[in-house]
C-alpha positions in Angstrom: -1.4 -28.0 -24.4 -4.3 -27.8 -21.4 -7.1 -25.6 -21.9 -8.1 -23.5 -19.0 -11.8 -23.5 -18.9 -13.0 -19.4 -17.8 -16.3 -18.7 -16.0 -17.4 -15.4 -15.5 -18.8 -14.9 -12.3 -22.4 -12.8 -12.7 -21.9 -9.8 -9.8 -25.0 -8.0 -9.0 -25.5 -4.6 -9.4 -26.9 -3.9 -6.0 -27.2 -6.2 -2.4 -30.0 -5.9 0.2 -29.6 -7.3 3.1 -32.0 -6.7 6.1 -32.9 -7.4 9.7 -35.4 -6.5 12.5 -35.2 -4.6 15.0 -37.0 -3.7 18.1 -38.4 -0.3 18.4 -40.2 0.1 22.0 -42.4 -2.7 21.5 -42.8 -3.0 17.6 -40.7 -4.9 15.7 -39.4 -3.4 12.9 -38.0 -4.2 9.7 -34.3 -3.0 8.9 -31.7 -2.1 6.7 -28.4 -3.7 7.6 -26.7 -3.6 4.4 -26.9 -1.9 1.5 -24.3 -1.9 -1.1 -24.7 -0.9 -4.9 -21.6 -1.1 -7.5 -21.4 0.2 -11.0 -19.2 2.5 -13.0 -20.6 5.5 -13.0 -21.6 7.7 -10.1 -24.8 9.2 -11.5 -25.7 5.3 -12.3 -24.6 4.1 -8.7 -26.6 6.9 -7.1 -29.6 6.3 -8.9 -29.4 2.3 -8.2 -29.7 3.6 -4.5 -32.3 5.6 -4.8 -34.6 2.8 -6.2 -33.1 0.0 -3.7 -33.8 2.8 -0.6 -37.7 3.7 -2.3 -38.2 -0.1 -3.3 -37.0 -1.0 0.5 -40.1 1.3 1.7 -43.3 0.9 -0.8 -42.5 -3.0 0.7 -45.5 -4.3 1.9 -44.8 -6.6 5.0 -47.6 -6.5 7.4 
């Protein structure tokens, strides 16, 4: 009998993809994609707010 090995893939709770865009003569950092996943909507919304807040607080200069 052959045993099957199962590997559980860890799924991240959120994914943030950023990029650069031009605003007039300035280059700015933008959110290209933001995905949050959770079984509980309130928890997902809280994680979304935390991710947006962390993005705003990033010092990339």
